[in-house]
C-alpha positions as CSV (number, residue, x, y, z in Angstrom):
1,M,34.8,-0.8,13.0
2,T,34.5,-4.1,11.1
3,D,33.3,-3.8,7.5
4,T,29.9,-5.1,6.7
5,Q,30.4,-8.1,4.3
6,V,28.3,-8.1,1.1
7,R,28.3,-10.9,-1.5
8,I,26.2,-11.0,-4.7
9,T,26.1,-14.5,-6.2
10,P,26.2,-15.4,-9.9
11,D,22.4,-16.0,-9.9
12,G,21.7,-12.6,-8.5
13,A,21.1,-13.4,-4.8
14,A,22.5,-11.0,-2.2
15,L,23.8,-11.6,1.3
16,I,24.7,-9.0,3.9
17,D,27.0,-10.5,6.6
18,A,26.0,-14.0,5.3
19,E,22.2,-13.2,5.8
20,P,20.2,-13.4,2.6
21,I,18.1,-10.3,1.7
22,D,15.0,-10.1,-0.5
23,V,15.7,-9.1,-4.1
24,P,12.5,-8.4,-6.1
25,P,12.4,-10.3,-9.4
26,G,14.0,-8.3,-12.2
27,T,15.8,-5.9,-9.8
28,D,19.5,-5.3,-9.7
29,P,20.7,-6.9,-6.4
30,A,23.4,-4.2,-6.0
31,R,20.7,-1.5,-5.8
32,V,18.8,-3.5,-3.2
33,V,22.0,-3.9,-1.2
34,L,22.8,-0.2,-1.2
35,Q,19.3,0.7,-0.2
36,Q,19.5,-1.8,2.8
37,L,22.9,-0.5,3.8
38,A,21.6,3.1,3.7
39,L,18.9,2.0,6.1
40,D,21.5,0.3,8.3
41,A,23.6,3.5,8.3
42,A,20.6,5.6,9.2
43,G,19.6,3.3,12.0
44,S,23.1,3.3,13.4
45,G,23.2,7.1,13.3
46,G,26.4,7.3,11.2
47,P,28.2,6.0,8.1
48,I,29.2,2.4,7.8
49,A,31.8,0.7,5.6
50,A,31.0,-2.3,3.4
51,A,33.2,-4.7,1.6
52,I,31.3,-5.8,-1.5
53,H,32.1,-8.8,-3.7
54,D,30.0,-9.1,-6.8
55,T,30.7,-12.6,-8.1
56,R,28.9,-12.0,-11.3
57,T,31.8,-9.8,-12.5
58,E,34.3,-10.7,-9.8
59,Q,34.3,-7.0,-8.8
60,R,35.5,-6.2,-5.3
61,L,35.1,-2.8,-3.8
62,R,34.9,-1.1,-0.4
63,L,32.4,1.7,0.1
64,Q,31.4,4.1,2.8
65,I,27.6,4.3,3.0
66,N,26.1,7.4,4.7
67,P,22.7,7.7,6.4
68,D,21.4,9.8,3.5
69,G,22.2,7.1,1.0
70,S,25.3,8.7,-0.5
71,T,28.4,6.7,-0.9
72,R,32.1,7.1,-1.5
73,P,34.8,4.6,-2.3
74,L,37.2,3.6,0.4
75,A,40.7,2.2,0.0
76,P,41.6,-1.0,2.0
77,G,42.2,0.0,5.6
78,E,41.0,3.6,5.0
79,P,39.0,4.8,8.0
80,I,35.4,6.0,7.7
81,L,35.1,9.8,7.5
82,P,32.1,11.5,9.0
83,P,30.0,13.2,6.3
84,T,29.6,17.0,6.4
85,P,26.8,17.5,9.0
86,A,23.6,19.2,7.8
87,P,21.9,21.8,10.0
88,P,19.5,20.1,12.4
89,A,16.4,21.4,10.6
90,Q,17.4,19.5,7.5
91,N,17.1,16.2,9.2
92,S,14.8,16.4,12.2
93,A,11.7,18.1,13.4
94,S,11.9,17.0,17.1
95,P,13.3,14.2,19.3
96,A,9.9,12.5,18.9
97,H,10.4,12.5,15.2
98,D,13.8,10.9,15.6
99,R,12.4,8.2,17.9
100,V,9.8,7.2,15.4
101,L,12.4,7.1,12.6
102,E,14.4,4.8,14.8
103,V,11.4,2.4,14.9
104,V,11.2,2.7,11.1
105,Y,14.9,1.9,10.6
106,E,14.6,-1.0,13.0
107,A,11.7,-2.5,11.1
108,G,13.6,-1.9,7.8
109,R,16.7,-3.7,9.0
110,A,14.5,-6.6,10.0
111,H,13.0,-6.5,6.4
112,D,9.6,-5.9,8.0
113,F,8.7,-3.3,5.3
114,A,5.0,-3.3,6.0
115,R,5.5,-2.2,9.6
116,A,8.3,0.3,8.6
117,A,6.0,1.8,5.9
118,A,3.1,2.1,8.3
119,Q,5.2,3.9,10.9
120,A,6.7,6.2,8.2
121,D,3.3,7.0,6.7
122,R,2.0,8.1,10.1
123,L,5.1,10.2,10.8
124,L,4.9,11.7,7.3
125,A,1.2,12.7,7.9
126,D,2.0,14.3,11.2
127,L,5.0,16.2,9.9
128,T,2.9,17.5,6.9
129,A,0.1,18.6,9.2
130,I,2.5,20.4,11.6
131,H,5.2,21.8,9.3
132,G,3.7,21.6,5.8
133,E,4.6,19.6,2.7
134,H,7.9,21.3,1.9
135,H,9.6,21.5,5.4
136,P,13.0,19.8,5.3
137,A,12.0,17.2,7.9
138,T,8.9,16.3,5.8
139,L,10.9,15.9,2.7
140,S,13.6,13.9,4.4
141,T,11.0,11.5,5.9
142,A,9.3,11.2,2.6
143,G,12.7,10.0,1.2
144,V,12.8,7.3,3.8
145,R,9.3,6.3,2.8
146,A,10.2,6.3,-0.9
147,D,13.2,4.0,-0.2
148,L,10.8,1.6,1.6
149,A,8.4,1.6,-1.3
150,W,11.2,0.8,-3.7
151,M,12.6,-2.0,-1.5
152,S,9.2,-3.6,-1.2
153,G,8.7,-3.5,-5.0
154,D,6.2,-0.6,-5.1
155,Y,8.0,1.2,-7.9
156,R,5.1,3.4,-8.9
157,Y,4.7,4.8,-5.4
158,A,8.5,5.2,-5.1
159,T,8.4,7.2,-8.4
160,E,5.6,9.4,-7.3
161,L,7.2,10.1,-3.9
162,W,10.6,10.9,-5.3
163,T,9.0,13.2,-7.9
164,Y,7.1,15.0,-5.1
165,I,10.3,15.2,-3.1
166,A,12.3,16.6,-6.0
167,Q,9.6,19.3,-6.5
168,G,9.8,20.2,-2.8
169,W,13.6,20.5,-2.7
170,A,13.6,22.5,-5.9
171,R,11.1,24.9,-4.3
172,T,13.0,25.2,-1.0
173,A,16.6,24.7,-1.9
174,G,16.6,25.6,-5.6
175,P,16.3,23.5,-8.8
176,T,20.1,23.1,-9.0
177,S,20.5,22.0,-5.4
178,R,22.0,18.6,-4.6
179,P,18.8,17.2,-2.9
180,A,16.6,18.3,-5.8
181,R,18.8,16.7,-8.4
182,S,19.4,13.5,-6.3
183,S,15.7,13.1,-5.7
184,A,14.9,13.5,-9.4
185,R,17.5,10.8,-10.3
186,Q,15.9,8.5,-7.7
187,A,12.5,9.1,-9.3
188,A,13.8,8.3,-12.7
189,A,15.6,5.2,-11.5
190,S,12.4,4.0,-9.8
191,W,10.3,4.7,-12.9
192,K,12.5,2.4,-15.0
193,D,11.2,-0.5,-12.8
194,I,7.5,0.2,-13.3
195,P,5.9,-2.1,-15.9
196,D,4.8,-0.5,-19.1
197,T,1.2,-1.1,-18.3
198,E,1.5,1.2,-15.3
199,A,4.2,3.7,-16.2
200,L,2.5,6.3,-18.3
201,A,0.5,7.9,-15.4
202,S,3.6,8.9,-13.5
203,G,5.8,9.5,-16.5
204,Q,4.7,13.0,-17.5
205,P,5.0,14.5,-13.9
206,L,8.5,12.9,-13.7
207,L,9.5,14.4,-17.1
208,D,8.3,17.8,-16.0
209,V,10.5,17.7,-12.9
210,L,13.5,16.4,-14.8
211,T,13.1,19.1,-17.4
212,S,13.0,21.8,-14.8
213,I,16.0,20.5,-12.8
214,A,18.4,19.1,-15.5
215,P,21.0,21.8,-16.4
216,S,20.7,20.9,-20.2
217,P,17.4,19.1,-20.6
218,E,17.6,19.0,-24.4
219,T,20.7,16.8,-24.2
220,N,20.3,15.2,-20.8
221,A,20.4,11.4,-21.2
222,T,17.8,10.7,-18.4
223,V,15.4,13.3,-19.8
224,L,15.7,11.9,-23.3
225,A,15.3,8.3,-22.1
226,V,12.1,9.2,-20.1
227,R,10.7,11.2,-23.1
228,R,11.4,8.3,-25.5
229,R,9.7,5.8,-23.2
230,I,6.7,8.1,-22.8
231,S,6.4,8.4,-26.6
232,L,6.6,4.6,-27.0
233,L,4.0,4.1,-24.3
234,T,1.7,6.7,-25.8
235,S,1.9,5.2,-29.3
236,A,1.4,1.6,-28.2
């Protein structure tokens, strides 16, 4: 399989296979690239390899990007290895669910985030009504919707969704589980991008989740950073 070619230019623009992608102002283009490649991997149904050249630092690396957004470094010429498969219930509720997700991924690959978000919202509402808020398929689909929110620059909604997802995984898989911790990290990363004028409302719920999930919250750098920003916003 040919590697996807990624180039980040000195001025912060990003191209995937020579096609420019939208990078919201003030956003790290590397994060946008990884989010887009995760959508591509999910749409293809398996991991993909990407050769990334960041001309800002002249860094070159080769990564495997999996459909769940996880990555691992690849050596030159190293083949893609399939990630450890999750039980079907972790990813899918039904073939119909999978078909709708394919539509979401297709729209996301086309950068039609409005259509992708609308389809994901409908699917998320259906899954919640049928299976409940904390079913694995509901939480996994909410993660897709959170990625779309972040990619379209709606950082507040991305933060709120990832916080909800982290709470759900902590309840169903345990607070020390990988999906709970990963979702909490995504929530914190999204919250950093919210302007100060809008960040306080979602800051305390995020802090509560991080505190309950972090193994040593009193010394955890993310917890301390969120707490410090909340304090500054409160006193402003």
